[in-house]
N, C-alpha and C positions, 0 to 999 in steps of 0.2 A: 725399373729394369725387370726383364723377364727372368723367370727361374730357369737355370740350366737344366736341360733334359739329357739324360744318358740313354743312348741307343745302342743296343747290342746286335751286331750283325753276325749271323752264323754262316760261315763259308764252308761249303762241302768240297773238300779236296781229295776225297777218296774215289778212285775210279771204280766203275762197276766190275764185278768179277765174273768172267766168262767160264762156264763149266760144261763138261760133257761134250767137248768138240770131237766129232768123228767124221770120217770120210771113207767111202768105198765105192768102187766102180762095179755096177751090176748091169750086164747086157748093154754096154756102151753108154751108160748114164752114170755120172758121178753124183752120189747122194751125200751132201754135206749137212750135218745136223749139229745142234748145240742147244744148251739150256740158257735162255735169255735171262739175265738178272732182272729182278723186279723193278729196279730203278733205271733200267736202260730205256732210252727213247729211240735208238737207232742202231742198226747193224749194217756193216759194209764189208764186202768180200772182194778181194783181188786174187786173180789166178795167175800163176807162173808155171810154164810159159803161157802166153796169152792166146787170143784167138787170131787166126789167119796170119800166123808168123810173128805176131807182136811179142815183145819181151814180157809184158804183163798186161792184163786187161781187167778193168773194173767190171765184175759180173753180177753183183747184187747190191742193192740198197733197200732196206725195209725194216720191218719190226717183227718178222716171223722167227721161227726156230728151225727152218729147213730150206735148203736150196737144191734144186736139181739142175745139174749142168749136162746138157744134151749135146755139147760140142767137144767131146773128148775122143779123139782117134785112139785106136788100140795101140798098145806098145809104148805109150808115153806116160811118164810119171809126172803128176801135177802137184803143186804146192798151193794150198788155199790159205791166204792170210786174212783172218777175220778180226775186225775191230768193232767194239761196242762203245757207245757214248751215252752219258746221262745228261740231264737237263742243265747241269752246271758246266758242261763242256769237258768233263773228265773222260778220258779214253783209255781203254785197255785193249791189248792185242794178243792174239794167239795164232798158231799156224798148225796145219795138218797136211799130210801128203796122202795121195791116193793114186792107184793105177800101177801097172807094171813098168819097170824101167826098161827102156829099149836097150839093146846091145850097144848101139851107137847113139849115145844120149845127148851129146853136145857138139854143135848147136842142136837145139830141139828140131825135130822134123819140120821142114818148111819154114824155119825161122828166117827172118830178114836181118842181116847182120852187116857190119862194116869191117873192113880189114884193120888189123890182122885178125885171124880166126884161129881159135884153139879147138882142135878136134879131140874128142874124148870118147872112150868106149869101155865096156866092161872087160876086165882082165881075164885071160884064159889061164887056168892053173899051170899047165905044162908048157905054155908058150915061152920061148926064149927071146922072141922078137916078133914083129908084125910087119906085114906088107900093107901099106895104105896107098890106095889109088884115088886120085881126084880128077874128075871130069868136069869140064865147063861146056854147057850146051851140047853134050854128047861126045865131046872130044877129050881124050885123056891128056892132061897137062902136068901131072905129077905122079911119081911113084917113089915112095920112101919106105925105109925099114927101121923104124924106131924100136928101141928095146922096151920101153914102157908103154902103157895104155893111153898115150896122148901124143899129139903132134901139133905144134904151133906153126901155122903157116903165116909167114911175115914177108913183107917187102917183095922181092922178086927172086927168081931162081932160074936155072937152066934145065930144060928137059929135052932130050934128044937133039941137043945142039941149038935149041931155040930158047930165047928168054921169055919167061912167063911171069904173070903177076895176077893178083886177085882183082880182075876187072869186074865191073858190074855185069851180072848175069846169073843164071841158074846153075848150081853145082850139085853133082852127085858124088858121093864118096863110098868106098868099099874097104873092108878090112878083113884080112886073112891072118890067122895065127901061124907063126913060124915054129916048126918043131925040129929040134935037134940043132946042129951047128948051122950058122947062117949060110956057109958056103954050099951046103947041101940043097938049099932052096926047096925044102920039103914043107908043105903047108897043110894045115887042117882045112876043114870045111869053111866056107865063107861065113864070117861072124855076123855080118849084116851089111845093109846099105841104107843110106839116108840122103836127104836133100836139104839144101839151104840156098838162100838167094843173097847175093851181095848187092847192096843198094849203092847208087851213085853218090859220091861225096858232094856235100853242098859246097858251092864255090866260096872261097874265102873273100872277105871284104877288106 
């Protein structure tokens, strides 16, 4: 009989620790930096919102300590989710934001969305309500007066006697702050405008 042999297997279950994660936008370029752990073998970055209207986009894979994002329009705030992995497959994640938040920030400018759509904007201190106008392909199809800084557009509605809904197409929306009593219809300056696109629903099987 052979002599039993004891083998000790050391398993590394500790994920690499990501340090010094920063991001800032300078002259239209987002500069994301980090300190890569000594045991890390890979770095991956995803950006939210993504490129060309996508919800998120994988923008970097590598082993460096810096990433320059040259696809950042002005007035949009981005979130960069950074993950690092080691040879044992352990992963740690961290996130950082960069850029100025647009007054009309959701959906992100030029985002591609499906119905229903939640419109959100920065609140104005003295506004008691807002006027939100929605246009599809250049034609106004909705005017609403929510009291808070958001409006959820769902299903269908009637505007000027005609039934409307979120059909596939390109939409522009505008927001004005309402000052004083709603019946006065007194508005401040245009808070902002933005665009999004509603994609066609996939046919059900």
